[in-house]
DODOBA-147262 format. One record per residue (C-alpha): z, x, y negated; residue in one letter. Coordinates in pm, 1 decimal. Example, Ala and Ser with C-alpha at 12.3 -4.5 7.8 and 13.67 -1.06 7.14 Angstrom:
# residues 2
> c3, c1, c2, resn
> 780.0, 1230.0, 450.0, a
> 714.0, 1367.0, 106.0, s
This chain:
# residues 290
> c3, c1, c2, resn
> 4205.8, 9633.0, 19396.3, m
> 4296.7, 9347.9, 19165.2, r
> 4615.6, 9193.3, 19213.1, q
> 4662.4, 8796.6, 19202.9, f
> 4715.6, 8639.0, 18869.5, s
> 4980.9, 8369.2, 18799.3, i
> 5029.6, 8168.0, 18486.5, h
> 5358.1, 8207.3, 18294.4, p
> 5461.3, 7835.3, 18362.5, s
> 5379.0, 7858.2, 18722.4, a
> 5662.9, 7952.9, 18979.4, l
> 5595.8, 8140.3, 19309.8, s
> 5891.4, 8229.9, 19543.0, e
> 5647.6, 8412.2, 19773.5, s
> 5486.1, 8746.1, 19691.0, n
> 5250.6, 8739.2, 19992.8, d
> 4942.7, 8654.3, 19790.4, i
> 4603.5, 8805.1, 19819.3, g
> 4410.8, 9001.8, 19561.0, p
> 4197.0, 8806.5, 19291.8, d
> 4386.6, 8485.5, 19358.3, t
> 4451.8, 8270.2, 19063.7, r
> 4754.2, 8037.7, 19027.6, i
> 4733.7, 7793.8, 18731.4, e
> 4992.8, 7623.5, 18510.5, a
> 5298.7, 7441.4, 18645.2, f
> 5222.0, 7514.7, 18992.6, t
> 5504.9, 7575.9, 19243.5, y
> 5455.1, 7787.3, 19554.3, i
> 5766.7, 7798.3, 19784.1, a
> 5898.8, 8088.2, 19986.4, h
> 5749.9, 8216.9, 20316.0, k
> 5391.5, 8095.0, 20182.8, v
> 5090.9, 8323.4, 20264.6, k
> 4789.4, 8294.6, 20053.1, v
> 4463.2, 8475.6, 20113.2, g
> 4234.4, 8671.0, 19851.3, q
> 3983.9, 8496.8, 19595.5, n
> 4173.2, 8177.9, 19596.9, c
> 4206.3, 7915.1, 19313.7, v
> 4537.8, 7714.2, 19312.2, i
> 4501.7, 7473.9, 19019.3, g
> 4751.6, 7320.2, 18783.6, p
> 5054.1, 7111.8, 18901.0, h
> 4990.0, 7186.8, 19245.5, v
> 5288.2, 7186.4, 19506.5, f
> 5275.8, 7424.2, 19799.2, v
> 5570.9, 7378.7, 20048.5, g
> 5733.7, 7655.8, 20246.5, r
> 5557.0, 7826.8, 20555.2, d
> 5208.1, 7712.8, 20441.6, v
> 4943.2, 7941.6, 20540.1, i
> 4627.9, 7971.0, 20312.9, i
> 4318.6, 8161.9, 20406.1, g
> 4054.3, 8337.9, 20189.4, d
> 3836.0, 8181.5, 19900.1, r
> 4038.9, 7849.5, 19914.7, v
> 4022.7, 7616.1, 19618.3, i
> 4296.4, 7363.1, 19556.3, i
> 4249.1, 7157.0, 19250.4, r
> 4516.0, 7018.9, 19017.0, g
> 4807.7, 6799.8, 19123.0, s
> 4744.6, 6849.0, 19509.1, a
> 5053.5, 6813.8, 19734.0, y
> 5054.7, 7057.1, 20020.4, i
> 5332.4, 6977.9, 20269.5, c
> 5538.5, 7237.3, 20441.9, a
> 5374.4, 7437.0, 20740.2, g
> 5016.2, 7332.8, 20647.7, t
> 4769.9, 7569.3, 20779.6, i
> 4442.3, 7606.2, 20572.2, i
> 4155.8, 7828.2, 20690.3, e
> 3894.2, 8005.5, 20481.7, d
> 3661.4, 7836.4, 20240.3, e
> 3840.9, 7492.6, 20233.2, v
> 3812.6, 7289.0, 19919.2, y
> 4088.3, 7038.7, 19842.5, i
> 4033.4, 6811.9, 19530.7, a
> 4271.5, 6672.5, 19270.8, d
> 4556.3, 6476.6, 19388.0, h
> 4500.5, 6510.4, 19757.1, a
> 4821.1, 6467.3, 19939.7, t
> 4941.8, 6592.7, 20280.2, f
> 5231.2, 6403.3, 20422.7, s
> 5467.6, 6548.3, 20654.5, s
> 5702.4, 6432.8, 20957.0, d
> 5894.4, 6736.9, 20941.3, r
> 6298.9, 6714.8, 20949.0, n
> 6379.3, 6758.8, 20564.7, s
> 6731.0, 6834.9, 20646.4, s
> 6651.8, 7150.7, 20826.2, t
> 6322.4, 7233.3, 20657.5, g
> 6190.6, 7320.1, 21014.4, s
> 5811.1, 7320.1, 21072.5, v
> 5650.4, 7085.6, 21353.3, m
> 5469.5, 7222.5, 21646.6, d
> 5155.3, 7040.5, 21521.0, n
> 5117.4, 7080.0, 21159.7, p
> 4843.7, 6972.7, 20926.6, v
> 4581.9, 7194.8, 21006.8, v
> 4244.7, 7227.2, 20792.4, l
> 3965.8, 7427.5, 20962.4, r
> 3727.4, 7650.5, 20829.2, r
> 3484.1, 7501.7, 20540.1, g
> 3625.9, 7146.5, 20539.5, c
> 3638.9, 6940.9, 20232.2, k
> 3922.8, 6703.9, 20116.3, i
> 3836.9, 6453.5, 19856.5, g
> 4031.6, 6346.8, 19550.5, a
> 4322.7, 6118.8, 19615.3, h
> 4280.9, 6147.6, 19987.6, a
> 4600.4, 6139.4, 20211.5, t
> 4632.0, 6336.8, 20523.5, l
> 4909.5, 6220.3, 20764.3, c
> 5132.9, 6461.9, 20942.5, g
> 5020.2, 6663.0, 21243.9, g
> 4635.4, 6586.7, 21211.1, i
> 4356.6, 6842.4, 21225.2, t
> 4052.4, 6837.3, 21015.4, i
> 3764.7, 7008.0, 21206.1, g
> 3535.2, 7284.2, 21082.8, e
> 3322.6, 7174.1, 20801.8, y
> 3456.2, 6808.9, 20818.4, g
> 3448.7, 6604.4, 20506.8, v
> 3717.4, 6356.1, 20389.8, v
> 3579.7, 6117.9, 20131.7, d
> 3776.9, 6048.3, 19811.9, a
> 4056.0, 5808.1, 19842.2, g
> 4050.6, 5798.7, 20231.5, a
> 4381.4, 5780.2, 20431.1, v
> 4341.0, 5995.4, 20745.6, v
> 4601.8, 5891.4, 21020.9, p
> 4444.8, 6085.0, 21309.8, r
> 4239.1, 6416.8, 21360.2, s
> 3889.4, 6451.8, 21233.4, v
> 3628.7, 6625.1, 21465.4, q
> 3405.0, 6922.3, 21324.3, p
> 3126.0, 6823.1, 21081.9, y
> 3260.2, 6447.7, 21081.4, a
> 3254.2, 6250.7, 20743.3, i
> 3535.5, 6005.1, 20719.1, v
> 3614.3, 5748.5, 20447.8, a
> 3827.7, 5434.5, 20407.7, g
> 4177.9, 5325.5, 20492.5, n
> 4236.6, 5405.3, 20760.1, p
> 3955.5, 5657.9, 20761.2, a
> 3652.2, 5618.6, 21000.0, t
> 3358.6, 5826.1, 21071.9, v
> 3064.2, 5723.5, 20855.4, v
> 2827.0, 6024.7, 20903.7, a
> 2803.7, 6383.5, 21024.1, f
> 2740.4, 6680.8, 20804.3, a
> 2474.8, 6943.2, 20876.4, n
> 2296.3, 6707.1, 21109.5, t
> 1920.9, 6655.0, 21111.3, l
> 1830.4, 6273.3, 21133.3, e
> 1507.3, 6224.3, 21342.2, t
> 1317.1, 5898.7, 21378.8, h
> 1073.3, 5827.0, 21658.9, p
> 731.8, 5699.3, 21544.4, r
> 676.5, 5306.9, 21613.5, p
> 611.5, 5235.4, 21984.1, a
> 258.9, 5192.5, 22062.4, a
> 122.0, 4988.7, 22347.7, r
> 158.7, 5219.9, 22647.0, s
> 299.1, 5193.3, 23003.3, f
> 438.5, 5557.4, 23030.7, t
> 763.9, 5699.4, 22898.8, l
> 659.2, 5958.7, 22632.6, e
> 878.1, 6230.2, 22481.8, r
> 807.7, 6190.2, 22114.5, t
> 1031.9, 6445.5, 21932.3, m
> 1248.1, 6757.6, 22006.7, e
> 1574.3, 6753.5, 21842.8, s
> 1701.8, 7088.2, 21697.8, k
> 1963.0, 7103.4, 21976.5, v
> 1787.3, 7266.4, 22278.0, r
> 1767.4, 7028.2, 22595.6, g
> 1771.9, 6691.3, 22373.1, v
> 1472.8, 6493.4, 22308.9, g
> 1379.2, 6148.4, 22164.6, i
> 1149.5, 5913.1, 22407.2, y
> 951.3, 5638.1, 22323.7, e
> 964.6, 5347.0, 22548.5, l
> 667.2, 5142.0, 22668.0, p
> 614.4, 4820.3, 22484.6, l
> 424.5, 4528.2, 22629.4, i
> 394.2, 4238.8, 22381.1, r
> 351.2, 3889.3, 22523.8, d
> 397.6, 3546.2, 22353.5, p
> 636.8, 3442.8, 22620.6, r
> 854.9, 3745.0, 22532.5, g
> 804.7, 4120.8, 22507.8, n
> 888.6, 4371.5, 22798.0, l
> 953.8, 4734.6, 22832.9, t
> 973.6, 4901.4, 23164.4, v
> 1040.1, 5236.3, 23310.5, g
> 1030.9, 5383.4, 23680.1, e
> 1328.7, 5601.5, 23784.2, f
> 1110.6, 5854.4, 24004.1, e
> 803.9, 5847.9, 23783.3, r
> 869.4, 5804.7, 23404.6, t
> 1231.1, 5891.6, 23340.9, l
> 1303.9, 6251.5, 23289.8, p
> 1547.1, 6244.0, 23608.7, f
> 1644.2, 6023.7, 23883.0, v
> 1970.5, 5850.4, 23791.7, p
> 2276.4, 5842.4, 24023.1, k
> 2495.1, 5635.4, 23811.5, r
> 2484.6, 5400.9, 23505.4, y
> 2739.5, 5249.4, 23263.7, f
> 2726.3, 5034.5, 22960.6, i
> 2962.8, 5050.0, 22655.6, t
> 2998.4, 4689.7, 22457.2, f
> 3244.4, 4565.0, 22243.4, d
> 3323.4, 4896.1, 22070.8, v
> 3519.1, 4866.6, 21759.1, p
> 3290.9, 5012.2, 21460.6, s
> 3603.9, 5206.1, 21354.6, v
> 3579.8, 5430.2, 21676.3, d
> 3374.9, 5702.8, 21816.3, l
> 3253.0, 5712.0, 22161.9, r
> 3176.4, 6014.5, 22368.1, g
> 3362.7, 6324.5, 22246.8, e
> 3285.6, 6525.2, 22546.2, h
> 3000.5, 6721.7, 22687.2, a
> 2901.7, 6782.8, 23045.6, h
> 2816.0, 7113.4, 23237.2, r
> 2570.1, 6965.4, 23474.4, t
> 2499.2, 6596.2, 23418.3, c
> 2201.8, 6478.6, 23192.2, h
> 2204.4, 6129.2, 23027.3, q
> 1954.4, 5913.2, 22911.7, f
> 2077.9, 5664.3, 22620.6, l
> 1924.5, 5329.5, 22577.4, l
> 2055.6, 5088.0, 22313.3, c
> 1938.9, 4758.8, 22442.1, v
> 2113.0, 4537.7, 22175.3, r
> 2238.6, 4588.8, 21827.4, g
> 2241.4, 4950.3, 21686.9, s
> 2428.7, 5283.0, 21707.9, c
> 2390.7, 5606.1, 21595.8, a
> 2386.9, 5939.5, 21800.9, v
> 2472.2, 6273.5, 21692.7, v
> 2469.0, 6525.6, 21980.9, v
> 2723.7, 6528.2, 22131.7, d
> 2870.7, 6164.6, 22021.3, d
> 2765.6, 5838.3, 21931.0, e
> 2908.5, 5633.2, 21640.5, y
> 2837.9, 5341.7, 21390.7, k
> 2828.2, 5091.0, 21653.7, h
> 2731.0, 4735.7, 21535.1, s
> 2947.5, 4465.5, 21676.1, q
> 2684.7, 4349.0, 21904.2, d
> 2599.1, 4688.4, 22017.6, s
> 2510.9, 4747.5, 22399.1, r
> 2446.8, 5105.8, 22489.6, l
> 2312.1, 5140.1, 22854.7, l
> 2335.9, 5516.3, 22981.3, v
> 2178.9, 5651.4, 23291.5, f
> 2339.3, 5958.3, 23439.5, a
> 2181.1, 6214.3, 23655.9, s
> 2507.7, 6290.1, 23863.5, e
> 2784.6, 6090.6, 23993.0, h
> 3115.3, 6070.8, 23822.4, y
> 3295.3, 6431.6, 23842.5, d
> 3583.5, 6494.8, 23622.2, p
> 3532.0, 6865.1, 23645.4, a
> 3181.2, 6831.7, 23481.0, d
> 3357.1, 6710.5, 23154.9, y
> 3421.3, 6947.5, 22865.5, i
> 3677.1, 6779.5, 22630.1, r
> 3753.8, 7066.8, 22390.7, d
> 3506.1, 7126.6, 22125.5, y
> 3568.1, 7513.4, 22112.7, q
> 3523.1, 7541.8, 22489.9, i
> 3194.9, 7360.1, 22449.3, f
> 3068.2, 7597.2, 22190.3, l
> 3168.1, 7900.8, 22398.1, k
> 3006.0, 7740.7, 22724.5, e
> 2704.7, 7642.7, 22524.9, a
> 2642.9, 7989.3, 22395.4, v
> 2675.7, 8153.1, 22743.9, s
> 2436.1, 7899.8, 22877.9, l
> 2198.0, 7900.9, 22613.1, w
> 2230.0, 8200.5, 22371.3, p
> 1993.3, 8048.0, 22109.0, r
> 2178.2, 7715.1, 22131.4, h
> 2211.3, 7544.6, 21776.1, e
> 2504.0, 7297.8, 21701.2, t
């Protein structure tokens, strides 16, 4: 098994470095740092104490990794990315909520991550973004402060143009089981166009509740939860918004989203932790794709 390699100008106060890892020129690695195998740590990188780095991680030149950061496998960190810290510099203690980079996420050049946040699995932070709060799995964020602009590894679908029809028609299946796109009937009239649906005939379930979201700041996501029992039917009745199962985002300032729900409100029906959602989805639908 090959040992790690370190450039003569680099300094590592830790020997807990995995095989086939390469540490390039003028890089500093503090004590109590753990680095996995097959990693590349570029030139002029600073890695603070108590940092944990997984396998196959790439950190490009001049990145600053603050103390206590947790970096999981296959993470990519571009040049000059900076992770800030709220830790007590006088004691060197590590906070209970360190910066955490989940598996496969990517951090762009010159991005800044504020202390205590988590970047979810396969999330993407765009170059130059300033990230003051956690990013959910697969989300792509950009700007200052960073906001969600898209989602990675999603399939964008578009229903065909509405035809003259008086029935609600399911036009497309999504890649997530149990989720479909419906085409609303459209009746054109010089006096004003009309669309209609009947609760007990044309909708996929009989609603017991409705709610409307409006005045949603475009910087925020809505949703961020799943349901164990409740089904929902979403109608954007004004403006625009984008929906990724399991959240909606990119609301226009004038958006009005009407949601029919199959069940009455029940706090116990909500799943707000993404990892719990994945586990329960697998148990309910073994072939469920996310």
